[in-house]
C-alpha positions as CSV (number, residue, x, y, z in Angstrom):
1,M,52.4,-155.2,191.4
2,S,48.9,-156.6,190.7
3,R,46.6,-154.8,188.4
4,P,43.7,-152.8,189.9
5,R,40.4,-154.9,189.8
6,I,37.3,-153.0,188.6
7,L,33.9,-154.5,189.5
8,L,31.2,-153.9,186.8
9,V,27.6,-154.8,187.7
10,D,24.7,-154.3,185.2
11,D,22.1,-156.7,183.8
12,N,22.9,-155.6,180.2
13,A,25.5,-158.2,179.3
14,E,26.7,-156.4,176.1
15,L,27.2,-153.1,178.0
16,V,29.2,-155.0,180.7
17,N,31.3,-156.6,178.0
18,L,32.0,-153.3,176.3
19,L,32.9,-151.6,179.6
20,A,35.1,-154.5,180.5
21,R,37.0,-154.0,177.2
22,L,37.5,-150.3,178.1
23,V,38.7,-151.3,181.5
24,E,41.2,-153.7,180.0
25,G,42.3,-151.0,177.7
26,E,43.4,-149.0,180.8
27,G,45.5,-151.9,182.0
28,W,43.1,-152.9,184.7
29,E,41.3,-156.2,185.4
30,P,37.6,-156.3,184.9
31,V,35.4,-158.4,187.2
32,T,31.8,-158.6,186.1
33,A,28.3,-159.5,187.4
34,L,24.9,-159.4,185.8
35,R,22.9,-159.6,189.1
36,G,23.2,-157.8,192.4
37,R,23.6,-161.0,194.4
38,A,26.5,-162.1,192.3
39,G,28.1,-158.7,192.8
40,L,27.8,-159.0,196.6
41,E,29.5,-162.4,196.5
42,L,32.4,-161.0,194.5
43,I,32.8,-158.1,197.0
44,A,32.8,-160.5,199.9
45,A,35.2,-162.9,198.3
46,A,37.8,-160.3,197.3
47,P,37.0,-156.5,197.5
48,P,37.8,-154.8,194.2
49,S,39.9,-151.7,193.8
50,A,36.9,-149.7,192.5
51,A,33.4,-150.5,191.1
52,V,30.7,-149.3,188.7
53,I,27.2,-150.3,189.8
54,D,23.9,-149.9,188.0
55,V,21.2,-148.5,190.4
56,L,18.4,-150.7,189.1
57,L,19.2,-154.4,189.0
58,P,16.9,-157.3,188.4
59,D,17.2,-158.7,191.9
60,M,17.9,-155.7,194.1
61,M,18.7,-152.0,194.1
62,G,22.3,-151.1,193.5
63,Y,22.3,-149.2,196.7
64,E,22.7,-152.5,198.5
65,L,26.0,-153.1,196.7
66,G,27.0,-149.5,197.4
67,A,26.6,-150.2,201.1
68,A,28.7,-153.3,200.9
69,L,31.4,-151.4,198.9
70,K,31.3,-148.5,201.4
71,K,31.7,-151.0,204.3
72,A,34.7,-152.5,202.5
73,R,36.1,-149.0,201.8
74,V,36.0,-149.5,198.1
75,P,35.3,-146.3,196.0
76,Y,32.5,-146.7,193.5
77,V,30.3,-144.9,191.0
78,F,26.6,-145.4,190.2
79,M,25.1,-145.5,186.7
80,S,21.4,-145.3,185.9
81,G,19.1,-145.1,182.9
82,V,16.0,-144.2,184.9
83,L,17.0,-142.2,188.0
84,K,18.2,-138.9,186.4
85,G,18.7,-135.3,187.4
86,G,20.7,-133.4,189.9
87,R,18.8,-134.8,192.9
88,A,19.5,-138.4,192.0
89,S,23.2,-137.5,191.6
90,S,23.4,-135.6,194.9
91,D,21.5,-138.3,196.8
92,A,23.9,-141.0,195.4
93,R,26.8,-139.1,196.9
94,A,25.3,-137.8,200.1
95,Q,23.2,-140.7,201.2
96,H,25.1,-143.7,199.7
97,G,28.7,-142.5,199.5
98,A,29.1,-142.9,195.7
99,A,32.0,-141.0,194.3
100,G,30.3,-140.3,191.0
101,Y,27.0,-140.7,189.1
102,F,26.6,-141.4,185.4
103,E,23.3,-141.1,183.6
104,K,22.8,-143.4,180.6
105,P,23.8,-142.8,177.9
106,F,27.2,-141.6,179.1
107,T,30.7,-141.2,177.6
108,G,32.8,-144.3,178.3
109,K,36.0,-142.2,178.3
110,K,34.6,-140.0,181.1
111,L,33.8,-143.1,183.1
112,M,37.4,-144.3,182.7
113,D,38.7,-140.9,183.8
114,E,36.5,-141.1,186.9
115,L,37.8,-144.5,187.8
116,R,41.4,-143.5,187.2
117,A,40.9,-140.7,189.8
118,L,39.6,-143.2,192.3
119,L,42.6,-145.5,192.1
120,P,45.8,-145.0,194.0
121,A,48.4,-143.2,191.9
122,A,50.6,-145.8,190.4
123,P,52.2,-146.4,187.0
124,V,49.7,-148.5,184.9
125,A,50.6,-149.9,181.5
126,R,47.7,-148.7,179.4
127,A,46.9,-150.9,176.5
128,T,47.9,-149.4,173.2
129,T,45.2,-148.1,170.8
130,T,47.2,-149.1,167.8
131,P,45.6,-152.1,166.1
132,S,47.6,-155.3,166.2
133,P,48.2,-157.2,163.0
134,A,45.5,-159.7,164.0
135,T,43.1,-156.8,164.7
136,L,43.8,-155.3,161.3
137,L,43.2,-158.7,159.7
138,D,39.8,-158.8,161.4
139,F,38.9,-155.6,159.4
140,D,40.6,-156.5,156.2
141,V,38.2,-156.5,153.3
142,D,40.8,-156.4,150.5
143,V,39.9,-159.9,149.6
144,A,36.3,-160.1,148.5
145,V,34.4,-163.3,149.1
146,D,31.3,-164.8,147.5
147,T,28.6,-167.0,149.0
148,D,26.2,-169.5,147.8
149,E,23.7,-168.5,150.4
150,P,20.5,-166.8,149.1
151,I,20.4,-163.1,149.8
152,E,16.9,-161.7,150.5
153,A,15.5,-158.5,149.0
154,L,15.8,-155.4,151.2
155,E,13.7,-152.2,151.0
156,L,15.5,-149.0,151.9
157,T,13.8,-145.6,152.5
158,G,14.8,-142.8,150.2
159,R,16.3,-140.6,152.9
160,V,19.9,-140.5,153.9
161,A,21.6,-138.1,156.3
162,L,25.3,-137.3,155.8
163,T,27.2,-136.2,158.8
164,E,30.3,-134.1,159.4
165,G,31.8,-133.4,162.8
166,G,29.1,-135.6,164.4
167,K,26.3,-133.4,163.1
168,V,24.0,-133.8,160.1
169,S,25.4,-131.7,157.3
170,A,23.1,-132.7,154.4
171,V,20.0,-134.7,153.8
172,L,19.7,-136.5,150.5
173,R,16.3,-137.7,149.4
174,G,15.2,-140.1,146.7
175,E,12.5,-142.8,146.1
176,T,12.3,-145.9,148.3
177,I,14.6,-148.4,146.6
178,T,14.6,-152.2,146.7
179,V,17.9,-154.1,146.8
180,G,17.1,-157.1,144.7
181,P,17.5,-160.7,146.0
182,L,20.2,-163.1,144.8
183,R,19.6,-166.8,144.7
184,T,22.8,-168.0,142.9
185,P,26.4,-167.2,143.4
186,S,27.8,-164.1,141.7
187,P,30.4,-164.3,138.9
188,V,34.0,-164.5,139.8
189,P,34.7,-161.4,141.9
190,P,36.8,-158.6,140.4
191,P,39.7,-157.1,142.2
192,P,38.0,-154.6,144.6
193,P,39.3,-151.1,145.4
194,P,40.7,-150.6,148.9
195,P,38.3,-149.7,151.7
196,L,37.6,-146.0,152.2
197,A,39.2,-145.8,155.7
198,A,42.3,-147.9,155.0
199,T,45.7,-146.3,154.5
200,P,48.5,-147.9,152.5
201,A,50.4,-148.6,155.7
202,A,47.3,-150.3,157.3
203,R,46.8,-152.4,154.2
204,E,50.4,-153.5,154.2
205,V,50.1,-154.5,157.9
206,A,46.9,-156.4,157.1
207,R,48.6,-158.2,154.2
208,A,51.5,-159.2,156.5
209,A,49.0,-160.3,159.1
210,R,47.2,-162.4,156.6
211,R,50.3,-164.4,156.0
212,A,51.5,-164.7,159.6
213,A,48.7,-164.2,162.1
214,E,45.5,-165.9,163.0
215,L,42.3,-164.1,163.9
216,P,41.8,-163.1,167.5
217,P,39.3,-165.3,169.4
218,P,35.7,-164.2,169.0
219,E,34.1,-162.3,171.9
220,G,30.8,-163.9,171.6
221,T,28.1,-165.5,169.4
222,L,25.8,-163.2,167.6
223,G,22.4,-165.0,168.1
224,E,19.9,-162.3,169.0
225,N,22.5,-160.0,170.4
226,L,22.8,-157.4,167.6
227,P,20.3,-154.9,169.0
228,D,22.0,-155.2,172.4
229,L,25.5,-154.7,170.9
230,I,24.3,-151.5,169.1
231,T,22.7,-150.4,172.3
232,A,25.9,-151.0,174.3
233,F,27.8,-148.6,172.0
234,H,24.9,-146.1,172.4
235,L,24.8,-146.3,176.2
236,A,28.6,-145.8,176.5
237,Q,28.6,-143.2,173.6
238,Q,31.5,-145.2,172.4
239,T,33.5,-144.7,169.2
240,G,34.7,-148.0,167.6
241,E,33.8,-150.9,165.4
242,L,31.6,-154.0,165.7
243,T,32.7,-156.8,163.4
244,V,30.4,-159.7,162.7
245,Q,31.5,-162.8,160.9
246,R,29.6,-165.8,159.5
247,G,31.8,-168.3,157.6
248,K,34.0,-166.2,155.3
249,V,31.7,-163.2,155.3
250,K,32.7,-160.3,157.5
251,K,30.8,-157.1,158.0
252,T,31.8,-154.2,160.2
253,I,29.7,-151.3,161.6
254,Y,31.6,-148.1,162.5
255,F,30.3,-146.1,165.4
256,E,31.1,-142.5,166.3
257,A,30.0,-141.4,169.8
258,G,27.6,-144.3,170.0
259,V,25.9,-143.7,166.6
260,P,26.4,-146.1,163.6
261,C,27.9,-144.0,160.8
262,F,29.4,-146.4,158.2
263,A,29.8,-150.0,157.3
264,I,32.1,-152.2,155.2
265,S,31.8,-155.8,153.9
266,N,33.9,-158.3,152.1
267,L,30.9,-159.8,150.3
268,V,31.1,-159.3,146.6
269,T,27.4,-158.4,146.3
270,D,27.8,-155.7,148.9
271,R,30.4,-153.9,146.7
272,F,29.3,-150.6,145.2
273,G,29.0,-151.8,141.5
274,P,27.0,-155.0,142.3
275,F,24.9,-153.0,144.7
276,L,23.9,-150.5,141.9
277,V,23.0,-153.5,139.7
278,R,20.8,-154.9,142.5
279,V,18.9,-151.6,142.9
280,G,18.5,-151.3,139.2
281,K,20.6,-148.1,138.8
282,I,23.0,-149.7,136.3
283,T,22.9,-152.9,134.2
284,P,25.3,-155.9,134.5
285,A,26.7,-154.9,131.1
286,Q,27.5,-151.4,132.3
287,L,29.1,-152.8,135.4
288,E,31.4,-155.0,133.2
289,L,32.5,-151.8,131.4
290,V,33.3,-150.1,134.7
291,R,35.3,-153.1,135.8
292,G,37.3,-153.1,132.7
293,S,38.1,-149.4,133.1
294,A,39.0,-150.0,136.8
295,D,41.4,-152.7,135.8
296,I,43.2,-150.3,133.5
297,T,43.1,-147.0,135.4
298,G,42.9,-148.2,139.0
299,Q,40.1,-145.7,139.7
300,R,37.2,-146.3,142.1
301,T,33.9,-147.6,140.8
302,G,32.0,-144.5,141.8
303,D,34.4,-142.1,140.1
304,I,34.3,-144.1,136.9
305,L,30.5,-144.1,136.9
306,V,30.5,-140.3,137.3
307,E,33.0,-139.9,134.4
308,M,30.8,-142.2,132.2
309,K,27.8,-140.0,133.2
310,L,26.0,-143.0,134.6
311,L,25.9,-141.2,138.0
312,Q,25.9,-137.6,139.0
313,E,28.2,-136.7,141.9
314,T,25.3,-136.1,144.3
315,E,23.9,-139.5,143.2
316,K,27.1,-141.2,144.0
317,L,27.0,-139.9,147.6
318,Y,23.4,-140.9,147.8
319,Y,24.0,-144.5,146.7
320,V,27.1,-144.9,148.7
321,A,25.0,-144.0,151.8
322,Q,22.3,-146.4,150.7
323,Q,25.0,-149.1,150.2
324,V,26.1,-148.5,153.8
325,K,22.6,-148.8,155.1
326,A,22.1,-152.0,153.2
327,I,25.2,-153.6,154.8
328,V,24.1,-152.6,158.3
329,Y,20.5,-153.7,157.9
330,S,21.5,-157.0,156.3
331,L,23.0,-158.0,159.6
332,F,19.6,-158.1,161.2
333,G,18.9,-161.1,159.0
334,W,21.7,-163.0,160.5
335,E,20.7,-165.5,163.2
336,D,24.2,-166.9,163.7
337,G,27.8,-165.8,163.6
338,L,30.6,-164.4,165.8
339,Y,31.3,-160.8,166.9
340,R,34.3,-158.8,168.0
341,L,34.6,-155.2,169.4
342,H,37.3,-152.7,168.5
343,F,37.8,-149.3,169.9
344,T,40.0,-147.6,167.2
345,D,38.8,-144.2,165.9
346,R,38.6,-145.2,162.2
347,A,35.4,-143.2,161.8
348,S,37.4,-140.0,161.9
349,E,39.2,-141.0,158.7
350,L,36.1,-141.5,156.7
351,A,35.3,-139.2,153.8
352,I,31.6,-140.1,153.9
353,K,29.6,-140.7,157.1
354,I,25.9,-141.2,157.5
355,D,23.5,-140.8,160.5
356,L,21.8,-144.0,161.6
357,P,19.9,-143.2,164.9
358,P,20.3,-146.5,166.9
359,A,16.6,-146.7,168.1
360,H,15.3,-146.3,164.5
361,L,17.9,-148.6,163.1
362,I,17.0,-151.4,165.6
363,T,13.2,-151.1,165.3
364,R,13.3,-151.0,161.5
365,G,15.9,-153.8,161.3
366,V,13.7,-156.0,163.4
367,K,10.4,-155.2,161.6
368,K,11.9,-155.5,158.1
369,L,14.5,-158.3,158.4
370,Y,13.2,-160.7,161.1
371,K,11.2,-163.4,159.4
372,P,7.8,-164.4,160.9
373,E,9.1,-167.8,162.1
374,R,12.0,-166.1,164.0
375,L,9.6,-163.6,165.6
376,Y,7.3,-166.5,166.7
377,R,10.3,-168.1,168.5
378,L,11.1,-164.8,170.3
379,V,7.5,-163.8,171.3
380,S,4.6,-166.2,172.1
381,Q,0.9,-165.6,172.0
382,E,0.7,-166.1,175.8
383,D,3.3,-163.4,176.6
384,R,2.1,-160.4,178.5
385,L,4.3,-157.4,178.1
386,I,4.9,-154.3,180.3
387,P,7.0,-151.2,180.1
388,T,10.6,-151.7,181.2
389,P,11.6,-149.9,184.4
390,Q,14.9,-148.8,182.9
391,P,14.5,-148.3,179.1
392,A,17.6,-148.0,176.9
393,Y,15.8,-145.4,174.7
394,G,13.1,-142.9,175.1
395,L,9.9,-143.2,173.1
396,H,10.7,-139.9,171.5
397,E,13.6,-141.7,169.7
398,V,11.2,-144.2,168.1
399,E,9.2,-143.5,165.0
400,L,5.8,-145.1,165.5
401,E,3.1,-145.6,162.9
402,R,-0.4,-144.5,164.0
403,W,-1.7,-147.9,164.8
404,E,1.5,-148.6,166.8
405,A,1.0,-145.4,168.9
406,E,-2.6,-146.4,169.5
407,L,-1.8,-149.9,170.6
408,L,1.2,-149.1,172.8
409,P,-0.9,-147.7,175.8
410,R,-2.7,-151.1,175.9
411,V,0.6,-153.0,176.4
412,D,0.3,-152.9,180.2
413,G,0.6,-156.5,181.2
414,T,-3.2,-157.1,181.3
415,R,-3.4,-158.4,177.7
416,S,-1.7,-161.3,176.0
417,V,0.2,-160.8,172.7
418,A,-2.7,-162.7,171.0
419,E,-5.2,-160.2,172.4
420,L,-3.0,-157.3,171.3
421,T,-2.8,-158.7,167.8
422,A,-6.6,-158.9,167.7
423,I,-6.9,-155.3,168.8
424,A,-4.3,-154.1,166.3
425,K,-6.1,-155.8,163.3
426,R,-2.8,-156.2,161.6
427,P,-1.1,-159.4,160.4
428,E,0.3,-161.4,163.3
429,H,3.9,-161.1,162.2
430,V,3.6,-157.4,161.8
431,V,2.4,-156.9,165.4
432,Y,5.1,-159.3,166.6
433,G,7.7,-157.3,164.8
434,F,6.5,-154.1,166.4
435,L,6.4,-155.6,169.9
436,Y,9.8,-157.3,169.7
437,G,11.3,-154.2,168.2
438,L,10.4,-152.4,171.5
439,M,11.6,-155.3,173.5
440,A,14.9,-155.1,171.7
441,L,15.1,-151.4,172.7
442,K,14.4,-152.4,176.3
443,I,11.3,-150.3,176.2
444,L,9.0,-153.4,176.8
445,E,9.7,-156.6,178.6
446,R,7.8,-159.7,179.6
447,R,5.8,-159.5,182.8
448,A,7.2,-161.9,185.4
């Protein structure tokens, strides 16, 4: 028996990719389109078993696809980030024949449950949620790697929010810290402790995989897609992991219900001890003492530092959270690499989780880590920007400086970026960073 085919139509490529992965996990076959016209062609060529259609598409309203699906007797649901409320949902059902209506952000699991109810009852081989050896290898950070690439300085705000049960449980505050740059390779890396989320069984599977398996194929190139990948997790309220790899360096962001909450890295300089050296909390000599103790006792770096009274227990939590933030923000400086998505619930195993609101993470990552020359490639002086019809985030989720809030009402398509820069009276790259940050959030877009 052939697998049910699920049509997914949305102009957000990363969201479509994420939903396609969820569909595959149910044992169904995803069929995707980024434009309404392409969706209509797919329906005409071979009607799917069910469909998920965005209401607002670049070339037409999703209602046109809904009409085609209704004519072909294909059950479908709408999703929308702009048309919200009970009336939009009831109109979608009464006027257009939709079986369901999902407002972005929505829970990916609930969408899969809705699709399952629309399909004929039949035994379907759901994909297992247990990571394969190759998947575990993709997350393995037992083997630390070094790099001869220069690592830029990074400024971190002195506020971290720890979470428990998906809610902020404590807010730790300190001074703004600077993670120092590195221009030369680090010394030979020490044997690192196991990652916080790994179990002995998982580590053993990973070691076996390292000997016998190859990495799964990448799902895509990173390019300028990091903000869109974070947004895809947000819109689907998805729990899982995003792994990014460049050369031998691998970094993974953990998400819980669409919110980044932790990160790991196999880069030596991202380890806790070297991180503390880079922020000036301990000296290289003290780090060597800690390494020596770890070799003998097998204890974790943070625990040894507390025993040596180089850190207090609360400070350890604070700096672990800052280390996590540094790993996540550092990815905004990557302009190349490969990425993979995983939907295991490793976040629930973590002893420490932090709260990184996606909108703030993206805007700050763009403004702090995108170099001027990169911004000048992404935004031109002649561009005229306008508010996006279907923003991925609300303005209330974005922290704006006063000058940014004063400039934003003037971004209405009547002025070029060069004119907006003159009005702002700020350095050109600063204005570009602000504007592109809002473009990355799908709050602003270029005027056609």
